[in-house]
N, C-alpha and C positions, 0 to 999 in steps of 0.2 A: 756296762756300768753306767751308761748315760754320759752326757757331756760333762767334763769337769767344770765346776763353778768358779774355780780360781785359776788365775794365770800369772806367770812371771814375765814381765816385758823388760828385756835387757837394753837399757837406753843410756848407759853411762860411758860409752866409748868416746874416743877423741875425734874420730872421723878424719884422720890425717889424709887418707887417700882422696877425700872429697874436697880438699883445699883447692882454691881459696874460698869456696862456698861456705866452708865451716869456720872461717876465721872469726866470724861474728855470730854465727847461727849454729846451734848443735845439730848434728846430722839427723836425729830423729825429727827435727822440725823443718828440714829442707822440703820445700814444696815440690810435689811431683804431680803434674797435671792439675795444679791448683789446690792440692790437698797435702797436708803435712804427712811426711813419710810414715811416722808412727801411727797415724790415724787409720791407715789401711789395716794394720794388725788389730788395733783396738776396736774398730768398727766390726771387723770380722768376729772378734770374740763376743762383742755385745750381741750381734745377730745370732750367734751360735748358742747363746744362753749363759755365757760367763757373766757372773754378777760382780766379781771383784778382781782387780788386776793390781799386782804389786809392781811398781816401776822403780828401777834403781836409777840414780842420778849422780853425775860427777862433773863432767865438762859443761860449763854454762848452765848449771843445774837450775838456777832461778827461772830461766826461760822455759825449761821443760815443766817445772812445777806450775808455773802460771798457765801454760797451755793446757795441761791435763785437768787443772782445777775447773776449767770452763766446760768440760765434757759432762753430758748428762748420764752417760753409762759407758762402760761399767764403773762401779765405785773404784776410785784410785787410792792406793796406799803408797806413799813414797818410802823407799829404802835409800837412805842418804849415804852416799859414798864420797862426799866432798873431800874427806880427809885422806882417803887412799883408794885408788882404783884397784878393784879386786878381781878383774877378769870375769869370765862367764861363770865358772864354778864357784869362785869366791863370792860373787854377787848373790848366787842362789843360797849359799850357806849363810850369809849375813841376813838374808831375808827369811830364813827357814821358819822362824817363829810366826811369821805373818802368813805363811802358806797353808797352814792347817795340816791335817794328817791324811787327807785323801789325795789321790793322784792329781797332778796339776799340769796344765799346759805351760810351756815355756817357749818364748820366741825372741829372736833379735829383731831389730827394726830396719834392716837394710835390704829388705826384699818385699816384693808384692806378688801375690799369687792370683791368677785368673782361672777360675774353676772351669773345667771342661764338662764332658758328658757324665763323668763318674761323680762320686760323692763330693760334697764340699770339703775343703781341707780339714777343718776341725772334726767334721763327722767321719771322715775317712780314718782318722786316728782313733776316735772314740769307739767306732764300730769294731776296730781290730784289737783294742786293748784288752788284755787278759792279765789281771793282777797275779794270778797263780803262776804265770809263766814269764812275766816281764818285769824288769826294773826300769827300762827305758824303751820307748817306741818312737822312732824318728820318721818324719815324713820325708820321703826321697822323691826325686824327679829324675827321669832320664836326661842325659846331657842334651839330647836333641830338642828338649822342651824348655831350654833355658835361654835367657837373654842377659847380656852384660856379664857373661861368665866365660873365662878363657882357660880354665883349669882342666885337669885330666880325670876328674871324678873323685869322689870321696869314699864310696862304699861298694862292696860286693854284697849280694843278697842270695841266700840259698832258697831252695824250694819251700822250706818250712818257715821262712820269714826271718830267720836269724841273719844278722849282718856283721860284716867285718870291715874294718878300715882298709883302704887300698894298700896292698903290699907290693905291687909291681908298678909298671909304668902308667897304668890306666885302670879305671874302674867305671862301670856303666852308670852309676847313680851319684847324684849330687844331693847333699843335705840342704833342705830348704830353710832351715833355721827353726822350724816348728816341730815340737816334740811333746810327748807326755812323759813325765817322770814320776816315779814313786818317791815320796818324801823320805822314806827310809834310805834310799840311795843317796840323797843329798846329805843325810846325816853322816854318811861315811866319808865325806870330804873333810879336809883339814880346815882349820881357821886360816884366814889370810888369803892371799891371791893364788888362784889356780884355775886351770882350764877345765871346762866340762868334759874334755876328753878323759881326764882322770876317772870321772864317774863312769863314762862309757867303758873304759878298760875294765873296771871292776865288774860291771854288768856282763860284759862279754866273757870274762873268765868263768862266769857261772852259767853261760849259755842263755843269759836273760837280756841280751841286747837285740832288739828286733827293729825291723823297718817295714813300712807300708809304702807302696808306690802311688804317687799322686797322678791323677789323670789330666790335670790342667797344666798351665804354663807358669813358669817361675821367672820373675824379672829381678835380677840382682842389681841393686842400686848402690854400688860400692864406690863409684868414682864418677866424674862428670860425664864420661862417655856412657856409662851404664845408665845414668840419669836420662841422657838424651835418648837412648834406645828404649827405655821404659816409657817415656812420654810418647814416643812414636807408636809403641805397641798399645798403650792405653787409649790412644786416639781411635783405635778400632773397636774398643770395648765400651761397656757402660761406665758411667762416672765413678762408680764404687770399685772399679777394677774387676768386674765380673762379666762373663759373657752374657 
């Protein structure tokens, strides 16, 4: 299908695990190796050919709006959630009219990816996307290729690429936060606050929840220790977070 031209960037969270750094600065603007955290995702989208990004805002929203207004690309459209924090799925549903009717990228802003020998992260998803078979395609990474992550994995993946949320004590793959979604799946969500997991459950029930495994490294910047680990790892890479 080619690279989606529209992306949703989830930037409305409170960043409570990053306190005290987020007492006066929204988490998407926390500097990591001298660059605002959210710019790692926005720069990747711009380099991949995304022309428009919808960014939702809630906590310290004015700072986020001012920051993205200064970016040359992609074009930024604000989805204002100052009145009510809507969680990940609710944020997508509120922004639905701005996303268009073609498949869209969606990402959160608390991770940085460093490409490896395989396809670039956005390209890996785009090359694997099949509208006839998928409602959601998630970029996954093996636990061994993570930094700042102390969980037990999120997903199991079958040989045909279908994925299922961890049912036991552990699963081999972690969700990177980057995915492609069909807008028709977003339409199935209720109004108000809800998690994207509700959409994944709907897709999985139809056998239309898939995952592709990323060949690079995933740096989770979820707390001050994760930030420190990410900066140490980025010191070994190019300034834009790539090998």
